[in-house]
MOPAC internal coordinates of N, CA, C and O (Angstrom, degrees):
PM7 1SCF
backbone

  N    0.0000 0     0.00 0     0.00 0    0    0    0
  C    1.4402 1     0.00 0     0.00 0    1    0    0
  C    1.5416 1   103.84 1     0.00 0    2    1    0
  O    1.2310 1   117.52 1   136.25 1    3    2    1
  N    1.2779 1   122.32 1   -43.75 1    3    2    1
  C    1.4469 1   121.72 1  -176.58 1    5    3    2
  C    1.5000 1   109.23 1   -68.85 1    6    5    3
  O    1.2310 1   119.60 1   149.70 1    7    6    5
  N    1.3755 1   118.38 1   -30.30 1    7    6    5
  C    1.4910 1   119.60 1   176.79 1    9    7    6
  C    1.4828 1   108.81 1   -66.33 1   10    9    7
  O    1.2310 1   117.95 1   140.34 1   11   10    9
  N    1.4040 1   121.51 1   -39.66 1   11   10    9
  C    1.4362 1   122.54 1  -178.22 1   13   11   10
  C    1.5874 1   108.98 1   -67.45 1   14   13   11
  O    1.2310 1   119.97 1   138.30 1   15   14   13
  N    1.3938 1   117.66 1   -41.70 1   15   14   13
  C    1.2847 1   119.79 1   175.48 1   17   15   14
  C    1.6071 1   113.32 1   -58.05 1   18   17   15
  O    1.2310 1   121.69 1   133.38 1   19   18   17
  N    1.2308 1   114.37 1   -46.62 1   19   18   17
  C    1.3897 1   120.62 1   173.27 1   21   19   18
  C    1.4441 1   117.35 1   -55.03 1   22   21   19
  O    1.2310 1   121.93 1   139.57 1   23   22   21
  N    1.4272 1   113.91 1   -40.43 1   23   22   21
  C    1.5097 1   113.46 1   174.69 1   25   23   22
  C    1.4195 1   110.17 1   -67.65 1   26   25   23
  O    1.2310 1   120.62 1   136.14 1   27   26   25
  N    1.3466 1   116.41 1   -43.86 1   27   26   25
  C    1.5916 1   118.38 1  -178.69 1   29   27   26
  C    1.4834 1   109.59 1   -56.17 1   30   29   27
  O    1.2310 1   120.88 1   132.92 1   31   30   29
  N    1.3709 1   115.91 1   -47.08 1   31   30   29
  C    1.5717 1   119.40 1  -176.02 1   33   31   30
  C    1.5484 1   104.89 1   -62.55 1   34   33   31
  O    1.2310 1   118.69 1   139.03 1   35   34   33
  N    1.3076 1   120.11 1   -40.97 1   35   34   33
  C    1.4688 1   119.12 1   178.36 1   37   35   34
  C    1.5453 1   114.57 1   -66.33 1   38   37   35
  O    1.2310 1   119.54 1   141.00 1   39   38   37
  N    1.2359 1   118.49 1   -39.00 1   39   38   37
  C    1.3511 1   121.15 1   171.25 1   41   39   38
  C    1.6073 1   116.64 1   -61.21 1   42   41   39
  O    1.2310 1   125.07 1   135.90 1   43   42   41
  N    1.4217 1   107.87 1   -44.10 1   43   42   41
  C    1.4439 1   112.74 1   178.37 1   45   43   42
  C    1.6081 1   111.25 1   -64.37 1   46   45   43
  O    1.2310 1   123.10 1   137.51 1   47   46   45
  N    1.3351 1   111.67 1   -42.49 1   47   46   45
  C    1.5294 1   114.37 1  -179.46 1   49   47   46
  C    1.5618 1   106.78 1   -62.29 1   50   49   47
  O    1.2310 1   118.74 1   138.25 1   51   50   49
  N    1.2542 1   120.01 1   -41.75 1   51   50   49
  C    1.5603 1   123.71 1  -177.23 1   53   51   50
  C    1.5268 1   106.33 1   -61.92 1   54   53   51
  O    1.2310 1   118.89 1   134.34 1   55   54   53
  N    1.3591 1   119.72 1   -45.66 1   55   54   53
  C    1.3800 1   120.62 1   178.18 1   57   55   54
  C    1.5625 1   115.12 1   -64.44 1   58   57   55
  O    1.2310 1   122.99 1   139.88 1   59   58   57
  N    1.3455 1   111.88 1   -40.12 1   59   58   57
  C    1.4265 1   117.16 1   173.58 1   61   59   58
  C    1.5131 1   114.37 1   -59.28 1   62   61   59
  O    1.2310 1   122.39 1   132.65 1   63   62   61
  N    1.3511 1   113.02 1   -47.35 1   63   62   61
  C    1.5293 1   121.74 1   175.64 1   65   63   62
  C    1.5893 1   108.92 1   -53.74 1   66   65   63
  O    1.2310 1   121.62 1   135.06 1   67   66   65
  N    1.3700 1   114.50 1   -44.94 1   67   66   65
  C    1.3919 1   118.12 1  -173.18 1   69   67   66
  C    1.5177 1   105.26 1   -65.66 1   70   69   67
  O    1.2310 1   119.74 1   130.26 1   71   70   69
  N    1.3529 1   118.09 1   -49.74 1   71   70   69
  C    1.5174 1   121.88 1  -175.45 1   73   71   70
  C    1.5618 1   108.33 1   -61.75 1   74   73   71
  O    1.2310 1   120.01 1   142.70 1   75   74   73
  N    1.3241 1   117.58 1   -37.30 1   75   74   73
  C    1.5506 1   118.22 1  -179.98 1   77   75   74
  C    1.4555 1   107.98 1   -70.45 1   78   77   75
  O    1.2310 1   116.22 1   149.18 1   79   78   77
  N    1.3551 1   124.80 1   -30.82 1   79   78   77
  C    1.3686 1   124.51 1   179.11 1   81   79   78
  C    1.5155 1   106.83 1   -71.22 1   82   81   79
  O    1.2310 1   118.74 1   134.26 1   83   82   81
  N    1.3240 1   120.00 1   -45.74 1   83   82   81
  C    1.4376 1   120.19 1   176.98 1   85   83   82
  C    1.4577 1   112.74 1   -61.90 1   86   85   83
  O    1.2310 1   117.89 1   141.00 1   87   86   85
  N    1.2209 1   121.62 1   -39.00 1   87   86   85
  C    1.4774 1   126.17 1   177.82 1   89   87   86
  C    1.5264 1   112.24 1   -62.03 1   90   89   87
  O    1.2310 1   122.24 1   133.71 1   91   90   89
  N    1.4097 1   113.32 1   -46.29 1   91   90   89
  C    1.4095 1   119.90 1   172.11 1   93   91   90
  C    1.5576 1   118.02 1   -56.45 1   94   93   91
  O    1.2310 1   122.97 1   136.89 1   95   94   93
  N    1.3611 1   111.91 1   -43.11 1   95   94   93
  C    1.4238 1   117.98 1  -174.59 1   97   95   94
  C    1.6749 1   103.40 1   -69.02 1   98   97   95
  O    1.2310 1   120.80 1   143.22 1   99   98   97
  N    1.3763 1   116.08 1   -36.78 1   99   98   97
  C    1.4918 1   117.58 1  -178.54 1  101   99   98
  C    1.4459 1   110.86 1   -72.90 1  102  101   99
  O    1.2310 1   117.98 1   146.89 1  103  102  101
  N    1.2575 1   121.46 1   -33.11 1  103  102  101
  C    1.4199 1   125.79 1   178.80 1  105  103  102
  C    1.5964 1   110.26 1   -74.51 1  106  105  103
  O    1.2310 1   119.79 1   145.76 1  107  106  105
  N    1.4288 1   118.01 1   -34.24 1  107  106  105
  C    1.3463 1   116.97 1   173.83 1  109  107  106
  C    1.6089 1   114.82 1   -65.88 1  110  109  107
  O    1.2310 1   123.00 1   139.85 1  111  110  109
  N    1.3612 1   111.85 1   -40.15 1  111  110  109
  C    1.4393 1   124.04 1  -178.95 1  113  111  110
  C    1.5763 1   106.82 1   -62.65 1  114  113  111
  O    1.2310 1   119.92 1   133.94 1  115  114  113
  N    1.3103 1   117.75 1   -46.06 1  115  114  113
  C    1.4372 1   119.94 1   176.46 1  117  115  114
  C    1.5486 1   112.43 1   -65.13 1  118  117  115
  O    1.2310 1   118.71 1   142.32 1  119  118  117
  N    1.2563 1   120.06 1   -37.68 1  119  118  117
  C    1.4789 1   120.51 1  -179.67 1  121  119  118
  C    1.5286 1   107.85 1   -69.47 1  122  121  119
  O    1.2310 1   119.87 1   141.32 1  123  122  121
  N    1.3778 1   117.86 1   -38.68 1  123  122  121
  C    1.4753 1   117.69 1   175.95 1  125  123  122
  C    1.4148 1   111.85 1   -63.80 1  126  125  123
  O    1.2310 1   118.79 1   138.90 1  127  126  125
  N    1.3617 1   119.91 1   -41.10 1  127  126  125
  C    1.4168 1   123.50 1   179.55 1  129  127  126
  C    1.5115 1   113.25 1   -64.24 1  130  129  127
  O    1.2310 1   123.09 1   143.19 1  131  130  129
  N    1.3846 1   111.68 1   -36.81 1  131  130  129
  C    1.5096 1   118.85 1   179.81 1  133  131  130
  C    1.4727 1   108.65 1   -66.20 1  134  133  131
  O    1.2310 1   119.84 1   141.89 1  135  134  133
  N    1.3801 1   117.90 1   -38.11 1  135  134  133
  C    1.5255 1   119.51 1   176.74 1  137  135  134
  C    1.6098 1   114.45 1   -63.31 1  138  137  135
  O    1.2310 1   124.01 1   150.80 1  139  138  137
  N    1.3339 1   109.92 1   -29.20 1  139  138  137
  C    1.4175 1   113.87 1  -174.24 1  141  139  138
  C    1.4787 1   111.16 1   -79.44 1  142  141  139
  O    1.2310 1   119.13 1   148.52 1  143  142  141
  N    1.4789 1   119.27 1   -31.48 1  143  142  141
  C    1.3608 1   120.84 1  -177.90 1  145  143  142
  C    1.3762 1   116.40 1   -81.12 1  146  145  143
  O    1.2310 1   116.77 1   -51.94 1  147  146  145
  N    1.3548 1   123.74 1   128.06 1  147  146  145
  C    1.5271 1   121.70 1  -173.64 1  149  147  146
  C    1.4973 1   108.18 1   -66.07 1  150  149  147
  O    1.2310 1   121.96 1   -38.12 1  151  150  149
  N    1.3366 1   113.85 1   141.88 1  151  150  149
  C    1.4676 1   125.85 1   177.53 1  153  151  150
  C    1.4860 1   108.53 1   -72.58 1  154  153  151
  O    1.2310 1   122.90 1   -41.86 1  155  154  153
  N    1.3873 1   112.05 1   138.14 1  155  154  153
  C    1.4669 1   120.16 1   173.41 1  157  155  154
  C    1.4488 1   106.32 1   -83.14 1  158  157  155
  O    1.2310 1   122.45 1   -51.90 1  159  158  157
  N    1.3968 1   112.92 1   128.10 1  159  158  157
  C    1.4096 1   116.23 1   177.78 1  161  159  158
  C    1.6409 1   109.34 1   -76.22 1  162  161  159
  O    1.2310 1   125.23 1   -46.80 1  163  162  161
  N    1.3083 1   107.56 1   133.20 1  163  162  161
  C    1.4722 1   115.06 1  -178.11 1  165  163  162
  C    1.5380 1   112.35 1   -77.87 1  166  165  163
  O    1.2310 1   121.56 1   -39.77 1  167  166  165
  N    1.2724 1   114.61 1   140.23 1  167  166  165
  C    1.5344 1   118.45 1   179.10 1  169  167  166
  C    1.5508 1   109.82 1    90.10 1  170  169  167
  O    1.2310 1   118.64 1  -168.68 1  171  170  169
  N    1.1877 1   120.21 1    11.32 1  171  170  169
  C    1.4797 1   123.14 1   170.68 1  173  171  170
  C    1.4844 1   110.97 1   -89.00 1  174  173  171
  O    1.2310 1   120.88 1   -57.72 1  175  174  173
  N    1.2717 1   115.92 1   122.28 1  175  174  173
  C    1.5579 1   119.22 1  -178.34 1  177  175  174
  C    1.4356 1   110.17 1  -110.32 1  178  177  175
  O    1.2310 1   115.07 1   170.25 1  179  178  177
  N    1.3267 1   126.95 1    -9.75 1  179  178  177
  C    1.4052 1   129.12 1  -178.61 1  181  179  178
  C    1.5962 1   114.12 1    83.28 1  182  181  179
  O    1.2310 1   122.37 1  -169.57 1  183  182  181
  N    1.2826 1   113.07 1    10.43 1  183  182  181
  C    1.5208 1   117.40 1   172.96 1  185  183  182
  C    1.5440 1   111.17 1   -86.17 1  186  185  183
  O    1.2310 1   119.76 1    -9.86 1  187  186  185
  N    1.3287 1   118.06 1   170.14 1  187  186  185
  C    1.3432 1   123.78 1   175.96 1  189  187  186
  C    1.5910 1   109.40 1   -68.24 1  190  189  187
  O    1.2310 1   122.36 1   130.64 1  191  190  189
  N    1.2305 1   113.08 1   -49.36 1  191  190  189
  C    1.4389 1   120.24 1   178.57 1  193  191  190
  C    1.5552 1   110.39 1  -115.41 1  194  193  191
  O    1.2310 1   120.63 1  -103.80 1  195  194  193
  N    1.3020 1   116.40 1    76.20 1  195  194  193
  C    1.5011 1   117.59 1  -173.46 1  197  195  194
  C    1.5295 1   116.61 1   -64.77 1  198  197  195
  O    1.2310 1   121.58 1   161.52 1  199  198  197
  N    1.3376 1   114.58 1   -18.48 1  199  198  197
  C    1.4737 1   115.54 1   177.45 1  201  199  198
  C    1.5255 1   121.82 1   -93.27 1  202  201  199
  O    1.2310 1   125.48 1  -179.92 1  203  202  201
  N    1.2784 1   107.08 1     0.08 1  203  202  201
  C    1.4014 1   118.58 1  -173.40 1  205  203  202
  C    1.5951 1   112.62 1  -104.47 1  206  205  203
  O    1.2310 1   119.03 1   -37.14 1  207  206  205
  N    1.3154 1   119.45 1   142.86 1  207  206  205
  C    1.3365 1   127.91 1  -177.31 1  209  207  206
  C    1.6371 1   104.83 1   -78.54 1  210  209  207
  O    1.2310 1   121.44 1   -17.39 1  211  210  209
  N    1.2118 1   114.85 1   162.61 1  211  210  209
  C    1.4560 1   121.81 1   174.20 1  213  211  210
  C    1.5056 1   115.41 1   -51.70 1  214  213  211
  O    1.2310 1   122.60 1   133.22 1  215  214  213
  N    1.3369 1   112.63 1   -46.78 1  215  214  213
  C    1.5060 1   121.11 1   175.52 1  217  215  214
  C    1.5094 1   112.74 1   -58.97 1  218  217  215
  O    1.2310 1   121.19 1   133.96 1  219  218  217
  N    1.2846 1   115.33 1   -46.04 1  219  218  217
  C    1.5757 1   122.08 1   179.87 1  221  219  218
  C    1.5000 1   107.26 1   -61.41 1  222  221  219
  O    1.2310 1   119.77 1   133.23 1  223  222  221
  N    1.2938 1   118.05 1   -46.77 1  223  222  221
  C    1.3809 1   123.73 1  -177.56 1  225  223  222
  C    1.5753 1   108.55 1   -60.30 1  226  225  223
  O    1.2310 1   120.89 1   134.52 1  227  226  225
  N    1.1971 1   115.90 1   -45.48 1  227  226  225
  C    1.5244 1   122.41 1  -177.73 1  229  227  226
  C    1.5557 1   109.78 1   -65.37 1  230  229  227
  O    1.2310 1   122.15 1   135.74 1  231  230  229
  N    1.2475 1   113.49 1   -44.26 1  231  230  229
  C    1.5089 1   119.28 1   179.04 1  233  231  230
  C    1.6357 1   106.92 1   -64.10 1  234  233  231
  O    1.2310 1   118.36 1   133.66 1  235  234  233
  N    1.1859 1   120.74 1   -46.34 1  235  234  233
  C    1.4626 1   126.76 1   178.22 1  237  235  234
  C    1.5573 1   108.59 1   -53.63 1  238  237  235
  O    1.2310 1   120.27 1   125.82 1  239  238  237
  N    1.3615 1   117.08 1   -54.18 1  239  238  237
  C    1.4187 1   122.09 1  -177.41 1  241  239  238
  C    1.4574 1   114.01 1   -65.63 1  242  241  239
  O    1.2310 1   120.01 1   145.93 1  243  242  241
  N    1.3712 1   117.58 1   -34.07 1  243  242  241
  C    1.4440 1   123.51 1   176.42 1  245  243  242
  C    1.4018 1   113.31 1   -67.30 1  246  245  243
  O    1.2310 1   120.28 1   136.33 1  247  246  245
  N    1.3518 1   117.07 1   -43.67 1  247  246  245
  C    1.4594 1   119.84 1   176.46 1  249  247  246
  C    1.5108 1   111.11 1   -65.49 1  250  249  247
  O    1.2310 1   116.71 1   138.05 1  251  250  249
  N    1.2512 1   123.86 1   -41.95 1  251  250  249
  C    1.3833 1   125.75 1   177.66 1  253  251  250
  C    1.5196 1   111.16 1   -59.87 1  254  253  251
  O    1.2310 1   118.76 1   139.06 1  255  254  253
  N    1.3887 1   119.96 1   -40.94 1  255  254  253
  C    1.4104 1   124.69 1  -176.33 1  257  255  254
  C    1.6453 1   103.88 1   -73.62 1  258  257  255
  O    1.2310 1   119.15 1   141.30 1  259  258  257
  N    1.2709 1   119.23 1   -38.70 1  259  258  257
  C    1.4835 1   117.21 1   176.29 1  261  259  258
  C    1.4941 1   111.76 1   -62.24 1  262  261  259
  O    1.2310 1   120.48 1   133.57 1  263  262  261
  N    1.2912 1   116.68 1   -46.43 1  263  262  261
  C    1.4088 1   119.36 1   176.48 1  265  263  262
  C    1.5569 1   115.81 1   -55.43 1  266  265  263
  O    1.2310 1   123.48 1   127.13 1  267  266  265
  N    1.3492 1   110.92 1   -52.87 1  267  266  265
  C    1.5226 1   115.09 1   175.38 1  269  267  266
  C    1.5141 1   112.56 1   -57.77 1  270  269  267
  O    1.2310 1   120.25 1   140.74 1  271  270  269
  N    1.3272 1   117.12 1   -39.26 1  271  270  269
  C    1.5050 1   118.62 1   176.84 1  273  271  270
  C    1.5740 1   111.19 1   -58.53 1  274  273  271
  O    1.2310 1   123.04 1   137.23 1  275  274  273
  N    1.3516 1   111.78 1   -42.77 1  275  274  273
  C    1.5816 1   117.06 1  -176.73 1  277  275  274
  C    1.4728 1   106.96 1   -64.25 1  278  277  275
  O    1.2310 1   121.48 1   134.79 1  279  278  277
  N    1.3989 1   114.78 1   -45.21 1  279  278  277
  C    1.4377 1   119.44 1  -176.74 1  281  279  278
  C    1.4990 1   113.96 1   -57.01 1  282  281  279
  O    1.2310 1   121.93 1   131.95 1  283  282  281
  N    1.3952 1   113.91 1   -48.05 1  283  282  281
  C    1.4032 1   123.58 1  -173.31 1  285  283  282
  C    1.5463 1   104.71 1   -75.91 1  286  285  283
  O    1.2310 1   118.65 1   159.44 1  287  286  285
  N    1.3278 1   120.19 1   -20.56 1  287  286  285
  C    1.5089 1   113.94 1   176.22 1  289  287  286
  C    1.4637 1   113.96 1   -88.84 1  290  289  287
  O    1.2310 1   119.07 1   142.70 1  291  290  289
  N    1.1479 1   119.39 1   -37.30 1  291  290  289
  C    1.5498 1   124.53 1  -172.16 1  293  291  290
  C    1.6266 1   116.90 1   -94.99 1  294  293  291
  O    1.2310 1   122.49 1   157.34 1  295  294  293
  N    1.3178 1   112.83 1   -22.66 1  295  294  293
  C    1.4673 1   113.74 1  -179.60 1  297  295  294
  C    1.5564 1   107.12 1   -91.36 1  298  297  295
  O    1.2310 1   121.29 1   -40.57 1  299  298  297
  N    1.3163 1   115.13 1   139.43 1  299  298  297
  C    1.4673 1   121.16 1  -172.68 1  301  299  298
  C    1.6324 1   106.05 1   -89.00 1  302  301  299
  O    1.2310 1   120.16 1   133.87 1  303  302  301
  N    1.2405 1   117.29 1   -46.13 1  303  302  301
  C    1.5053 1   121.58 1  -168.42 1  305  303  302
  C    1.5566 1   108.88 1   -75.06 1  306  305  303
  O    1.2310 1   122.11 1   -45.04 1  307  306  305
  N    1.3578 1   113.57 1   134.96 1  307  306  305
  C    1.5327 1   113.40 1  -176.77 1  309  307  306
  C    1.5484 1   109.67 1   -73.06 1  310  309  307
  O    1.2310 1   121.80 1   144.73 1  311  310  309
  N    1.3507 1   114.16 1   -35.27 1  311  310  309
  C    1.4339 1   118.21 1  -179.44 1  313  311  310
  C    1.5698 1   109.32 1   -62.49 1  314  313  311
  O    1.2310 1   120.81 1   137.97 1  315  314  313
  N    1.3670 1   116.05 1   -42.03 1  315  314  313
  C    1.4022 1   118.25 1  -178.47 1  317  315  314
  C    1.4780 1   109.65 1   -69.00 1  318  317  315
  O    1.2310 1   118.57 1   141.75 1  319  318  317
  N    1.3286 1   120.32 1   -38.25 1  319  318  317
  C    1.4409 1   125.14 1   173.07 1  321  319  318
  C    1.5582 1   112.24 1   -51.35 1  322  321  319
  O    1.2310 1   120.30 1   131.29 1  323  322  321
  N    1.4336 1   117.03 1   -48.71 1  323  322  321
  C    1.3418 1   122.53 1  -173.72 1  325  323  322
  C    1.5720 1   109.23 1   -75.08 1  326  325  323
  O    1.2310 1   119.47 1   149.08 1  327  326  325
  N    1.3570 1   118.63 1   -30.92 1  327  326  325
  C    1.4152 1   121.88 1  -179.65 1  329  327  326
  C    1.4722 1   108.04 1   -71.03 1  330  329  327
  O    1.2310 1   117.41 1   132.04 1  331  330  329
  N    1.3557 1   122.54 1   -47.96 1  331  330  329
  C    1.4216 1   129.28 1  -175.41 1  333  331  330
  C    1.5824 1   105.13 1   -66.44 1  334  333  331
  O    1.2310 1   118.58 1   137.05 1  335  334  333
  N    1.2423 1   120.31 1   -42.95 1  335  334  333
  C    1.3595 1   123.11 1   177.74 1  337  335  334
  C    1.5106 1   111.44 1   -56.75 1  338  337  335
  O    1.2310 1   119.92 1   129.59 1  339  338  337
  N    1.2580 1   117.76 1   -50.41 1  339  338  337
  C    1.5006 1   127.99 1   179.22 1  341  339  338
  C    1.5580 1   108.86 1   -56.89 1  342  341  339
  O    1.2310 1   120.78 1   137.41 1  343  342  341
  N    1.3001 1   116.12 1   -42.59 1  343  342  341
  C    1.4993 1   119.58 1  -175.79 1  345  343  342
  C    1.5919 1   103.33 1   -73.87 1  346  345  343
  O    1.2310 1   116.76 1   139.92 1  347  346  345
  N    1.3386 1   123.77 1   -40.08 1  347  346  345
  C    1.3678 1   121.10 1   178.57 1  349  347  346
  C    1.4604 1   111.69 1   -57.42 1  350  349  347
  O    1.2310 1   121.95 1   130.64 1  351  350  349
  N    1.2902 1   113.88 1   -49.36 1  351  350  349
  C    1.5128 1   119.75 1  -175.18 1  353  351  350
  C    1.5278 1   112.64 1   -67.17 1  354  353  351
  O    1.2310 1   121.19 1   141.94 1  355  354  353
  N    1.3155 1   115.33 1   -38.06 1  355  354  353
  C    1.4534 1   113.12 1   173.69 1  357  355  354
  C    1.4514 1   120.38 1   -79.32 1  358  357  355
  O    1.2310 1   119.42 1   161.14 1  359  358  357
  N    1.3993 1   118.71 1   -18.86 1  359  358  357
  C    1.5038 1   121.00 1   177.45 1  361  359  358
  C    1.5201 1   110.17 1   -87.23 1  362  361  359
  O    1.2310 1   120.95 1   161.04 1  363  362  361
  N    1.3899 1   115.80 1   -18.96 1  363  362  361
  C    1.4785 1   116.60 1  -178.99 1  365  363  362
  C    1.5021 1   115.62 1   -44.94 1  366  365  363
  O    1.2310 1   120.46 1   121.49 1  367  366  365
  N    1.3072 1   116.72 1   -58.51 1  367  366  365
  C    1.4034 1   119.32 1  -175.31 1  369  367  366
  C    1.5626 1   116.32 1   -57.88 1  370  369  367
  O    1.2310 1   123.20 1   141.47 1  371  370  369
  N    1.3773 1   111.47 1   -38.53 1  371  370  369
  C    1.5097 1   114.08 1  -179.26 1  373  371  370
  C    1.5429 1   110.32 1   -73.73 1  374  373  371
  O    1.2310 1   119.99 1   145.88 1  375  374  373
  N    1.3698 1   117.62 1   -34.12 1  375  374  373
  C    1.3926 1   116.60 1   176.08 1  377  375  374
  C    1.5527 1   115.15 1   -69.92 1  378  377  375
  O    1.2310 1   122.87 1   145.81 1  379  378  377
  N    1.3814 1   112.10 1   -34.19 1  379  378  377
  C    1.4676 1   117.02 1   173.31 1  381  379  378
  C    1.5119 1   114.30 1   -59.40 1  382  381  379
  O    1.2310 1   119.75 1   139.34 1  383  382  381
  N    1.3678 1   118.07 1   -40.66 1  383  382  381
  C    1.4643 1   122.31 1   179.67 1  385  383  382
  C    1.5032 1   109.84 1   -68.65 1  386  385  383
  O    1.2310 1   121.68 1   140.61 1  387  386  385
  N    1.4018 1   114.39 1   -39.39 1  387  386  385
  C    1.5100 1   119.50 1  -175.42 1  389  387  386
  C    1.5073 1   108.43 1   -65.67 1  390  389  387
  O    1.2310 1   119.90 1   139.34 1  391  390  389
  N    1.5061 1   117.80 1   -40.66 1  391  390  389
  C    1.3625 1   118.08 1  -172.21 1  393  391  390
  C    1.4495 1   110.20 1   -85.44 1  394  393  391
  O    1.2310 1   117.89 1   134.59 1  395  394  393
  N    1.3175 1   121.63 1   -45.41 1  395  394  393
  C    1.4047 1   124.84 1  -170.80 1  397  395  394
  C    1.5023 1   117.10 1   -88.46 1  398  397  395
  O    1.2310 1   118.72 1   159.55 1  399  398  397
  N    1.2841 1   120.05 1   -20.45 1  399  398  397
  C    1.4873 1   118.78 1  -176.21 1  401  399  398
  C    1.5444 1   109.47 1  -100.20 1  402  401  399
  O    1.2310 1   116.92 1  -149.51 1  403  402  401
  N    1.2874 1   123.47 1    30.49 1  403  402  401
  C    1.4249 1   122.44 1   169.73 1  405  403  402
  C    1.4310 1   116.11 1   -69.01 1  406  405  403
  O    1.2310 1   120.52 1   -51.61 1  407  406  405
  N    1.3179 1   116.61 1   128.39 1  407  406  405
  C    1.4565 1   122.68 1   175.71 1  409  407  406
  C    1.5967 1   105.45 1  -104.64 1  410  409  407
  O    1.2310 1   121.86 1   -47.06 1  411  410  409
  N    1.3193 1   114.04 1   132.94 1  411  410  409
  C    1.4198 1   120.82 1   179.36 1  413  411  410
  C    1.5261 1   111.30 1   -96.09 1  414  413  411
  O    1.2310 1   120.10 1   180.00 1  415  414  413

């Protein structure tokens, strides 16, 4: 009787070891696949200014439009108008980050 139980225990242990080996291979495969797949950045919403509220985006756009209106109203040279407009449009994202992303 004890010999039969010992045989059964040995068979169960062998089956358990086989299952654990299979599980470990599957886990290693999943981990390798997870390392290959690029991680999605958390907090990305697909908007131009994902960290800004609707009010902040509206104020930014309004200020840019006001500055462009002032430039096109008070500057006489067309080349200067285009140049200043380009600088305003290019500098807006950097200034937005500098002004609104301050951490205290």
